[in-house]
C-alpha positions, -999 to 999 in steps of 0.1 A, spaced: 310 70 -130 325 36 -120 321 8 -146 298 -21 -135 308 -57 -143 287 -88 -148 291 -113 -120 307 -137 -145 328 -111 -164 364 -124 -168 377 -88 -164 361 -83 -130 387 -99 -108 414 -76 -122 393 -45 -123 377 -46 -89 393 -42 -55 387 -39 -18 352 -43 -4 336 -44 -39 358 -74 -49 351 -92 -17 313 -88 -22 318 -99 -58 336 -131 -47 311 -139 -20 282 -136 -44 299 -161 -67 304 -184 -37 267 -182 -29 258 -191 -65 283 -219 -64 267 -233 -32 233 -231 -48 246 -248 -80 257 -278 -59 227 -278 -36 195 -263 -51 177 -251 -20 195 -234 9 185 -209 36 204 -178 48 215 -197 79 228 -227 58 247 -204 35 261 -185 64 274 -217 80 288 -231 47 307 -199 38 316 -189 73 301 -155 67 278 -135 91 241 -138 86 236 -100 80 262 -101 52 247 -132 36 212 -116 39 224 -84 22 241 -103 -7 211 -126 -12 188 -95 -16 212 -80 -41 214 -113 -61 176 -115 -60 173 -80 -74 199 -88 -100 179 -118 -111 203 -146 -103 184 -160 -73 147 -164 -64 129 -167 -31 114 -203 -29 92 -195 1 93 -209 36 103 -245 43 89 -268 70 109 -272 102 104 -292 134 97 -260 153 102 -223 155 100 -198 127 101 -213 92 131 -201 73 130 -189 37 149 -210 11 166 -197 -20 175 -212 -54 191 -201 -87 168 -186 -113 167 -210 -143 168 -183 -169 194 -160 -153 221 -176 -175 228 -204 -199 257 -226 -210 262 -238 -245 275 -272 -254 291 -278 -289 301 -312 -301 324 -313 -332 322 -347 -349 330 -359 -384 300 -351 -405 280 -334 -377 278 -305 -353 256 -308 -322 244 -280 -299 228 -282 -265 218 -255 -240 215 -259 -202 202 -233 -178 216 -221 -144 202 -252 -126 217 -277 -152 184 -284 -170 189 -293 -206 164 -269 -223 172 -274 -260 194 -293 -283 198 -296 -320 222 -311 -347 235 -299 -380 246 -324 -406 276 -311 -425 309 -327 -435 339 -311 -419 376 -314 -424 386 -317 -388 420 -301 -394 410 -273 -419 414 -237 -409 380 -230 -427 363 -254 -403 367 -230 -374 351 -202 -393 321 -224 -401 318 -235 -365 318 -199 -352 290 -190 -377 270 -220 -367 274 -213 -330 259 -178 -335 231 -194 -356 224 -219 -329 221 -193 -302 198 -172 -323 176 -203 -331 175 -212 -294 159 -178 -288 184 -168 -260 199 -133 -255 236 -135 -264 247 -118 -232 230 -146 -212 254 -172 -225 279 -174 -197 302 -199 -213 305 -226 -239 320 -260 -239 334 -276 -271 340 -313 -272 361 -331 -298 376 -365 -302 412 -374 -295 437 -360 -270 426 -328 -253 443 -307 -226 413 -292 -210 433 -272 -185 454 -255 -211 426 -254 -237 444 -273 -264 431 -300 -288 460 -321 -302 442 -342 -328 413 -322 -342 410 -284 -346 447 -280 -337 455 -243 -340 492 -241 -335 506 -226 -303 475 -206 -293 450 -226 -272 418 -234 -290 399 -221 -259 416 -187 -263 408 -185 -300 372 -193 -295 369 -167 -267 383 -141 -290 361 -151 -319 328 -155 -300 332 -134 -268 322 -165 -247 344 -181 -221 353 -215 -236 360 -249 -222 377 -276 -244 370 -312 -235 375 -347 -248 343 -364 -260 346 -394 -238 350 -374 -206 321 -351 -217 298 -381 -220 311 -396 -187 303 -364 -169 268 -362 -185 261 -398 -174 273 -390 -139 252 -359 -135 220 -372 -152 221 -408 -141 242 -408 -110 234 -407 -73 253 -400 -41 262 -436 -37 277 -439 -71 308 -417 -69 334 -440 -86 324 -448 -121 340 -459 -154 324 -448 -187 336 -469 -216 331 -451 -249 331 -476 -278 327 -460 -312 353 -460 -340 379 -460 -312 378 -467 -275 382 -444 -246 374 -444 -209 361 -416 -187 371 -420 -151 352 -405 -122 367 -408 -87 350 -395 -57 325 -376 -79 353 -358 -99 366 -364 -134 401 -378 -133 424 -362 -159 459 -374 -150 490 -352 -149 488 -338 -184 450 -343 -190 454 -374 -212 439 -401 -189 416 -426 -204 435 -439 -234 420 -473 -228 420 -482 -265 457 -479 -268 467 -505 -243 488 -531 -262 464 -559 -256 469 -583 -285 499 -600 -300 489 -591 -336 505 -572 -365 476 -548 -369 488 -512 -369 466 -489 -348 460 -453 -360 483 -443 -331 511 -460 -349 516 -490 -326 506 -526 -330 482 -547 -310 462 -520 -293 428 -529 -279 412 -507 -306 426 -530 -334 403 -558 -324 375 -544 -302 363 -511 -318 340 -499 -345 369 -499 -370 378 -534 -360 341 -544 -366 342 -530 -401 374 -548 -409 362 -580 -395 330 -579 -416 348 -571 -448 373 -600 -442 345 -625 -434 325 -616 -465 355 -619 -487 361 -653 -472 327 -664 -483 304 -656 -453 270 -642 -462 254 -610 -448 227 -585 -459 257 -562 -464 275 -586 -488 266 -566 -519 281 -534 -505 313 -552 -497 314 -570 -531 310 -536 -548 338 -521 -527 314 -496 -511 323 -481 -478 309 -499 -447 303 -480 -415 301 -499 -382 266 -484 -376 253 -503 -406 267 -535 -390 249 -527 -358 217 -521 -377 221 -553 -396 226 -573 -363 194 -557 -349 177 -571 -381 189 -606 -372 219 -607 -395 237 -638 -382 272 -628 -393 269 -593 -378 256 -608 -345 286 -632 -344 311 -604 -351 295 -582 -324 298 -611 -300 335 -614 -307 340 -577 -302 321 -578 -269 342 -607 -256 374 -589 -263 361 -556 -249 349 -575 -218 384 -588 -212 397 -553 -213 369 -539 -190 377 -568 -166 412 -554 -161 398 -519 -154 374 -533 -129 401 -552 -111 422 -520 -109 395 -495 -100 368 -516 -82 342 -490 -94 306 -486 -82 295 -489 -118 306 -493 -154 286 -477 -182 292 -485 -219 283 -459 -244 291 -448 -280 279 -461 -313 285 -498 -306 263 -495 -274 233 -492 -298 237 -530 -304 222 -535 -269 224 -571 -256 243 -582 -287 273 -563 -272 264 -563 -235 258 -601 -230 292 -612 -244 308 -584 -223 291 -599 -192 303 -634 -201 339 -622 -205 337 -603 -172 327 -635 -154 358 -652 -169 384 -625 -166 376 -603 -136 377 -612 -99 343 -623 -88 343 -602 -57 350 -571 -78 326 -581 -106 297 -588 -82 303 -554 -65 300 -533 -97 269 -525 -117 272 -528 -155 248 -512 -179 245 -494 -213 242 -456 -215 208 -443 -223 219 -409 -236 224 -419 -272 239 -394 -296 234 -363 -274 256 -375 -245 287 -356 -257 271 -323 -263 250 -324 -232 282 -332 -212 299 -302 -228 271 -279 -216 270 -294 -181 308 -293 -178 309 -256 -187 283 -249 -161 303 -269 -136 336 -250 -143 320 -216 -143 296 -219 -114 312 -245 -91 350 -242 -96 359 -206 -105 363 -183 -75 
């Protein structure tokens, strides 16, 4: 008896042949079309795929019987017989997002139509380069799937997002969870049985922002991620831009300042040295030691660790020093964003990450700097706003990117 393969089985392309393989690929093309445009008729699918109506009808019926597609009923037309439209079944498959951050693991689940159905977080301190960390992550992935109440074989893929340099095409992470010569994506597939996408956190949030808060008129977008470091996710014509080696977006490492501050990349004067969460921490400590007052003064005087999130919280509580320091950060960041706007002339610029929680304390000085340092015609043509996704942007982006790669790109 011939072995049957799931529509999304990685082994199917090598194992199948002839008419069976052709039908298999056409079914995936139908699903890809419905993933991009939720409601389509047989005639519309036939036209898009350049396949005869009888063939599309046959494959649609098979996909309905297999549970991937559902009949959405007849749609209104200007005349003649009303055609039946079809859509993907929400629960016919799921995509898991995993965000690996210092001190936290986040999980999100999206269904076949890209709806985020569940998300959760696990607080645990990880050594981002430890071999034991991968073992823990694998265990927690299985626990998350079980807690989400989804059958394991309905997880069609998983996306893992980490900070730093990531080659998403090759599946390598070069700063965190670096596993030698074997791609991290391959290791995770072998350990979990799920096809795995590896992505940089900034690009993951940029994609989530574009899918959730985008529209058809907003296809060129810059997402500025300002956290402990700074990165930019670039979307051009509705597609993430990776660059030749997948390392685009290293905005924070532009040698922007003539200073002697050594960046963690090893170079001096990077934008991150004066306009990031780490720069904010250093500026606060320096100011307090020089005699300025803050509600965080006692922590600094007692040599306790200061996190930039505490500074943002203090500013929201009207701490004058913290407000001033955020204003200085925003002005420098705005100068950098002005350069990007002059280069790309985007439809919109979205600022996210931990520092974005400061709201107008960050956004207003950015706007002021843009008025000074960007061309007015460009500045007036681009929208600027803060992200509203909060802490879940990265993990939601990981889930949505996995869906995109598996449903919309792989043929």
